[in-house]
C-alpha positions as CSV (number, residue, x, y, z in Angstrom):
1,M,0.0,0.0,0.0
2,I,3.0,2.3,0.5
3,E,3.6,2.4,-3.3
4,Q,-0.2,3.0,-3.8
5,I,0.0,6.0,-1.6
6,K,3.1,7.4,-3.3
7,N,1.6,6.8,-6.8
8,W,-1.7,8.6,-5.8
9,V,0.1,11.6,-4.5
10,D,2.3,11.9,-7.7
11,Q,-0.8,11.5,-9.8
12,H,-2.7,14.2,-7.9
13,T,-0.2,17.0,-7.6
14,E,-2.6,19.5,-9.3
15,L,-5.4,18.6,-6.9
16,I,-3.0,19.1,-3.9
17,T,-1.8,22.4,-5.1
18,S,-5.2,23.8,-6.0
19,T,-6.4,22.9,-2.5
20,Y,-3.5,24.9,-1.1
21,H,-4.2,28.0,-3.3
22,Y,-7.8,28.0,-2.3
23,L,-7.0,28.0,1.4
24,H,-4.2,30.5,1.0
25,A,-6.6,32.9,-0.9
26,N,-9.2,32.6,1.8
27,A,-7.2,33.1,4.9
28,E,-9.1,34.0,8.2
29,I,-7.8,35.0,11.6
30,S,-8.1,33.1,15.0
31,W,-11.7,32.3,16.0
32,K,-13.0,33.8,12.7
33,E,-12.3,30.8,10.5
34,E,-16.0,30.4,9.5
35,N,-15.5,29.9,5.7
36,T,-12.5,27.8,6.3
37,T,-14.5,25.4,8.7
38,E,-17.3,25.2,6.2
39,Y,-14.8,24.3,3.4
40,L,-13.3,21.6,5.5
41,C,-16.7,20.2,6.3
42,Q,-17.5,19.9,2.7
43,Q,-14.2,18.1,1.9
44,L,-14.9,15.6,4.8
45,Q,-18.4,15.2,3.5
46,L,-17.1,14.4,-0.1
47,M,-14.9,11.7,1.4
48,D,-17.9,10.3,3.4
49,I,-16.3,11.0,6.7
50,P,-18.5,11.9,9.6
51,F,-17.6,15.1,11.4
52,E,-18.7,17.4,14.2
53,T,-18.4,21.1,14.7
54,F,-18.9,23.4,17.7
55,N,-21.6,25.7,18.5
56,D,-19.4,28.2,20.3
57,H,-16.2,28.4,18.1
58,T,-14.8,27.4,14.8
59,G,-12.9,24.1,13.8
60,V,-14.1,20.6,12.9
61,I,-13.3,17.0,13.8
62,G,-13.7,14.2,11.5
63,Y,-14.1,10.5,12.4
64,W,-12.9,7.6,10.4
65,G,-13.0,4.0,11.7
66,N,-13.9,2.4,15.0
67,S,-12.1,2.8,18.3
68,E,-13.2,-0.6,19.4
69,E,-11.1,-2.2,16.7
70,G,-7.8,-0.6,17.6
71,P,-6.1,2.6,18.9
72,T,-7.3,6.2,18.2
73,V,-4.9,8.1,16.0
74,G,-5.3,11.9,15.9
75,I,-4.0,13.9,12.9
76,R,-4.0,17.7,13.5
77,A,-3.8,20.7,11.4
78,D,-4.2,24.4,12.5
79,I,-6.5,26.5,10.5
80,D,-6.0,30.2,11.4
81,A,-4.1,32.9,9.7
82,L,-2.2,36.0,11.1
83,F,-3.4,39.5,10.6
84,Q,-0.6,41.7,9.2
85,L,0.4,44.3,6.8
86,V,1.0,42.8,3.4
87,D,2.2,45.1,0.5
88,G,0.6,48.1,2.2
89,E,-2.8,46.4,3.1
90,W,-3.8,45.0,6.5
91,R,-5.5,41.5,6.1
92,A,-5.5,38.0,7.1
93,N,-2.5,36.2,5.7
94,H,-1.3,32.6,5.9
95,S,2.4,33.3,6.5
96,C,2.9,30.5,9.0
97,G,1.9,27.7,6.7
98,H,-1.4,26.7,8.2
99,D,-2.9,26.6,4.7
100,A,-0.3,24.0,3.8
101,H,-0.9,22.0,7.0
102,M,-4.7,21.7,6.2
103,T,-3.8,20.7,2.6
104,M,-1.6,17.9,3.6
105,V,-3.8,16.5,6.3
106,L,-6.8,16.6,4.0
107,H,-5.0,14.8,1.2
108,A,-3.3,12.2,3.6
109,I,-6.9,11.1,4.4
110,S,-8.1,11.3,0.8
111,C,-5.1,9.3,-0.2
112,L,-5.7,6.5,2.2
113,K,-9.4,6.5,1.3
114,A,-8.5,6.2,-2.4
115,A,-6.1,3.3,-1.5
116,S,-9.1,1.4,0.1
117,F,-7.4,1.5,3.5
118,K,-9.6,0.2,6.3
119,P,-8.4,1.5,9.6
120,K,-8.2,-1.0,12.5
121,G,-8.9,1.7,15.0
122,L,-10.2,5.3,14.8
123,I,-8.6,8.1,13.0
124,K,-9.6,11.6,14.4
125,I,-9.1,14.3,11.8
126,I,-8.7,17.5,13.9
127,F,-8.8,20.9,12.2
128,Q,-8.0,23.2,15.2
129,P,-8.9,26.8,15.2
130,A,-6.7,29.8,16.8
131,E,-3.2,28.3,17.1
132,E,-1.9,31.7,16.7
133,S,-3.8,33.0,19.7
134,G,-2.2,30.2,21.8
135,K,-5.6,29.1,23.0
136,G,-7.0,26.8,20.2
137,A,-5.6,23.5,21.6
138,N,-6.8,24.2,25.1
139,A,-10.3,24.8,23.7
140,L,-10.3,21.5,22.1
141,I,-8.9,19.8,25.3
142,E,-11.8,21.4,27.3
143,K,-14.3,19.9,24.7
144,G,-12.8,16.4,25.4
145,V,-11.6,16.0,21.8
146,I,-8.3,14.5,23.0
147,N,-9.5,12.3,25.8
148,D,-9.3,9.0,23.9
149,I,-6.3,9.6,21.7
150,D,-3.3,7.2,21.8
151,Y,-1.2,8.7,19.0
152,L,-1.2,12.3,17.7
153,L,0.4,13.6,14.5
154,G,0.9,17.1,13.3
155,I,3.2,18.7,10.7
156,H,4.8,22.2,10.2
157,V,6.6,23.7,7.2
158,R,10.1,24.7,8.3
159,P,12.3,27.6,7.2
160,V,15.2,27.1,4.9
161,Q,17.5,27.7,7.9
162,E,16.3,24.5,9.5
163,L,15.5,22.0,6.7
164,R,15.9,22.1,3.0
165,H,13.2,21.0,0.5
166,G,13.3,17.1,0.2
167,Q,14.2,16.7,3.9
168,A,11.9,16.0,6.8
169,A,12.4,15.5,10.6
170,P,10.4,13.1,12.8
171,A,9.6,15.9,15.4
172,I,10.0,19.5,16.1
173,Y,11.1,20.3,19.6
174,H,9.6,23.7,20.0
175,G,10.5,25.8,23.1
176,S,8.2,27.2,25.7
177,T,6.9,30.7,25.0
178,T,5.2,33.3,27.3
179,L,4.0,36.7,26.4
180,L,3.6,39.2,29.3
181,R,1.9,42.6,29.2
182,G,2.7,45.2,31.9
183,R,1.1,48.5,33.0
184,I,2.8,51.3,35.0
185,R,0.9,54.1,36.7
186,G,2.6,57.1,38.1
187,V,1.7,60.9,38.8
188,Q,1.6,63.6,36.1
189,A,3.5,66.9,36.7
190,H,4.8,69.8,34.8
191,G,8.1,69.1,33.1
192,S,9.7,72.0,35.0
193,R,8.8,70.4,38.4
194,P,9.6,66.7,38.0
195,N,9.9,66.3,41.8
196,L,6.0,66.7,41.9
197,G,5.4,63.7,39.7
198,V,6.3,60.0,39.3
199,N,7.7,59.4,35.9
200,V,6.7,56.1,34.3
201,V,9.5,56.5,31.7
202,D,12.0,56.1,34.5
203,S,10.2,53.0,35.7
204,L,10.2,51.6,32.1
205,S,13.9,52.2,31.8
206,A,14.6,50.4,35.2
207,I,12.4,47.5,34.1
208,I,14.1,47.0,30.8
209,Q,17.5,46.9,32.6
210,A,16.2,44.5,35.2
211,V,14.7,42.1,32.6
212,N,18.0,42.3,30.5
213,A,19.8,41.2,33.7
214,V,17.8,38.0,34.3
215,R,20.0,34.8,34.1
216,I,19.4,31.1,34.3
217,D,21.4,28.1,33.5
218,P,23.5,29.1,30.3
219,T,23.4,25.5,29.1
220,I,19.7,25.8,28.5
221,S,18.5,28.0,25.6
222,A,16.4,30.8,27.0
223,S,15.8,34.5,26.5
224,A,13.7,37.3,28.0
225,K,13.4,40.8,26.4
226,V,11.1,43.8,26.5
227,T,9.5,44.0,23.0
228,M,7.0,46.8,23.3
229,V,6.8,50.2,25.1
230,K,4.2,52.8,25.1
231,A,4.5,56.0,27.3
232,G,3.4,59.7,27.2
233,G,1.6,61.8,24.6
234,D,2.4,64.5,22.2
235,N,3.3,67.1,24.7
236,L,7.0,66.8,25.7
237,N,6.7,69.1,28.8
238,I,4.6,66.7,30.9
239,I,5.8,64.1,33.2
240,P,3.8,61.0,32.0
241,D,1.8,59.0,34.4
242,Y,0.9,56.0,32.4
243,A,2.9,53.3,30.4
244,E,2.5,49.9,28.9
245,F,5.2,47.3,28.0
246,G,5.5,43.8,26.7
247,I,7.9,41.0,27.4
248,D,8.7,38.0,25.2
249,V,10.0,35.0,27.2
250,R,11.4,31.9,25.6
251,A,13.0,28.7,27.0
252,Q,13.7,25.3,25.5
253,Q,12.5,23.5,28.7
254,N,9.3,24.0,30.6
255,K,11.2,23.9,33.9
256,A,13.5,26.7,32.7
257,M,10.4,28.8,31.7
258,D,9.1,28.4,35.2
259,E,12.4,29.6,36.6
260,L,12.5,32.5,34.2
261,L,9.1,33.7,35.0
262,I,9.8,33.7,38.8
263,Q,12.8,35.9,38.2
264,I,11.1,38.2,35.6
265,H,8.2,39.0,38.0
266,H,10.6,39.8,40.8
267,A,12.7,42.0,38.5
268,V,9.7,43.9,37.1
269,Y,8.1,44.6,40.4
270,S,11.3,45.4,42.2
271,A,12.6,47.8,39.5
272,G,9.4,49.3,38.4
273,V,8.2,50.5,41.8
274,A,11.5,51.8,43.1
275,N,10.4,55.4,42.1
276,G,7.1,55.2,43.6
277,A,5.1,54.0,40.6
278,E,2.5,51.2,40.5
279,V,3.2,48.2,38.4
280,E,1.1,45.3,37.3
281,L,2.0,42.3,35.0
282,E,-0.3,39.9,33.3
283,T,0.2,36.7,31.1
284,L,-1.3,37.3,27.7
285,A,-0.3,33.9,26.2
286,T,1.8,30.8,26.8
287,M,3.1,27.9,24.9
288,V,4.6,24.8,26.6
289,A,7.8,23.2,25.2
290,A,7.6,19.9,23.3
291,E,8.2,16.7,25.2
292,S,9.9,13.9,23.2
293,S,7.7,10.8,22.1
294,P,10.2,8.2,21.0
295,V,7.5,5.6,20.0
296,I,5.7,7.7,17.5
297,E,9.0,9.4,16.3
298,E,10.1,5.9,15.2
299,F,7.1,5.4,13.0
300,V,7.5,8.8,11.6
301,K,11.2,8.1,10.7
302,E,10.3,5.0,8.9
303,A,7.7,6.8,7.0
304,I,10.1,9.5,5.9
305,V,12.4,7.0,4.7
306,D,9.7,5.1,2.8
307,A,8.4,8.3,1.4
308,L,11.4,10.2,0.4
309,G,14.4,8.0,0.9
310,A,17.0,7.5,3.6
311,D,18.9,10.7,2.6
312,A,15.8,12.8,3.4
313,L,15.7,11.8,7.1
314,A,16.9,14.6,9.3
315,K,17.3,14.9,13.0
316,P,14.4,16.5,15.1
317,A,14.4,20.2,14.5
318,V,15.0,22.3,17.6
319,T,13.5,25.7,17.6
320,P,12.8,28.5,20.1
321,G,9.4,29.1,18.5
322,G,6.3,28.2,20.1
323,E,3.4,25.9,19.1
324,D,0.1,25.1,20.9
325,F,0.2,21.6,19.6
326,H,2.3,20.6,22.6
327,F,-0.4,21.5,25.0
328,Y,-2.1,18.1,24.0
329,K,0.7,16.0,25.4
330,N,1.2,18.3,28.3
331,A,-2.4,17.6,29.3
332,F,-2.3,13.9,28.5
333,P,1.2,12.6,29.0
334,H,0.4,9.2,27.9
335,I,-0.1,10.3,24.4
336,H,2.5,9.4,21.7
337,A,2.7,12.8,19.9
338,A,4.9,14.2,17.3
339,M,4.9,17.1,15.0
340,V,6.7,16.3,11.7
341,G,9.2,19.0,10.5
342,L,8.9,19.4,6.7
343,G,11.7,20.9,4.7
344,T,10.2,23.3,2.2
345,D,13.0,26.0,1.4
346,L,10.8,28.5,3.2
347,Q,12.0,32.0,2.9
348,P,12.5,34.7,4.2
349,G,11.0,33.2,7.4
350,L,7.8,32.1,9.2
351,H,5.5,35.1,9.9
352,H,7.1,37.2,7.3
353,P,4.2,38.8,5.2
354,N,5.8,37.6,2.1
355,M,6.7,34.2,3.1
356,S,6.9,31.6,0.4
357,F,8.1,28.0,-0.1
358,N,8.4,25.2,-2.6
359,L,4.9,23.9,-3.2
360,D,6.3,20.5,-4.3
361,S,6.9,19.9,-0.6
362,L,3.1,19.5,-0.1
363,Q,3.3,16.2,-1.8
364,N,6.2,15.1,0.5
365,G,4.1,16.0,3.5
366,V,1.0,14.1,2.3
367,K,3.1,11.0,1.7
368,I,4.8,11.1,5.1
369,L,1.5,11.7,7.0
370,A,-0.4,8.9,5.2
371,I,2.4,6.4,5.6
372,S,2.8,7.3,9.2
373,I,-0.9,6.6,9.9
374,L,-0.6,3.3,8.0
375,K,2.4,2.2,10.0
376,I,0.9,3.2,13.4
377,L,-2.3,1.2,12.8
378,R,-0.7,-1.8,11.1
379,Q,1.8,-2.2,14.0
380,S,-1.1,-2.0,16.6
381,E,-3.0,-4.6,14.7
382,K,0.1,-6.8,14.4
383,T,0.7,-6.4,18.3
384,V,-2.9,-7.3,19.0
385,K,-2.7,-10.4,16.8
386,Q,0.5,-11.5,18.5
387,S,-1.0,-11.1,21.9
388,I,-4.2,-13.2,21.2
389,P,-2.4,-16.6,21.3
390,A,-0.7,-15.8,24.6
391,I,-4.0,-14.8,26.2
392,E,-5.7,-18.0,24.8
393,K,-2.8,-20.0,26.2
394,L,-3.5,-18.4,29.6
395,L,-7.2,-19.1,29.4
């Protein structure tokens, strides 16, 4: 069946590419993916796959097979776009590759259907909203979508600095990310009598220096930096009494993130209030770091070799970027989860408004995902068959 999968993909490159172009041209931002959800429902319906949607947010879950016959394998794609300035126009824009992820997941399933594959188990096709908000995965966790999953697959296009077109990695080890927003309140005064006021710009300066001074174990990749500041108005002769700031925090390990956040909170409050100002700090979004899942990574390694050849197999990609896919395993540690890293020659970078990549890589992703699902379910079926004689012997 592996050759059937590869042949089907090679014969349907135009279909795969046209799906991508449609999704790319119809981008929608987090929690607003109504037309995208409708399109995905239509595609599942055409494949005769039952699905469910949600009455309070976007996204759709497809169901193929029967969980009573084997394990439950989830295959997930994120569906939202960013809102950014593109060639002078603010609009929704798929600059993170979610249009590609949806395309590959859809056609991995349609490929297996065309090959008359009969899953011995349940395949859950998860089209998740709002990854860019950092809250989409947790919304599905709260809905119970992940409760019964044994294996979980995702995929993400990678920048040229990590993987070249024709390469693929069995996992992406994303780091943990936390975005903080702070507010400072002081006292206004005339610029000629600064002693009568509390200058929030002084607090901002002290906070920036304090955050830059935060240190943890240097052998662990981590960073903390102030990335946004707002203070004052148009009049330059007024001591400003209100300011806002943002902090981007990254760590390759979840424990390192915990340590960083403790130090950052202490640094911000200690430095910010030294001149008498009031400071508050809130968490806007957080992403947990990836946790390795060797079992499913082995299946994906085999799938990469079968799909693209031994030379295509790369080591797991390590990146400080965040991805809410990893909330699933964080919530259910028993799940064997892996996000495939797909080489695409993507340039100039993820989230760049004019990001582009080699569309031929879509075919590679479809093959890897389809073959991975095939291997996971066949191995599980084989394990069950091998265990039956032993059980009968005991009886």
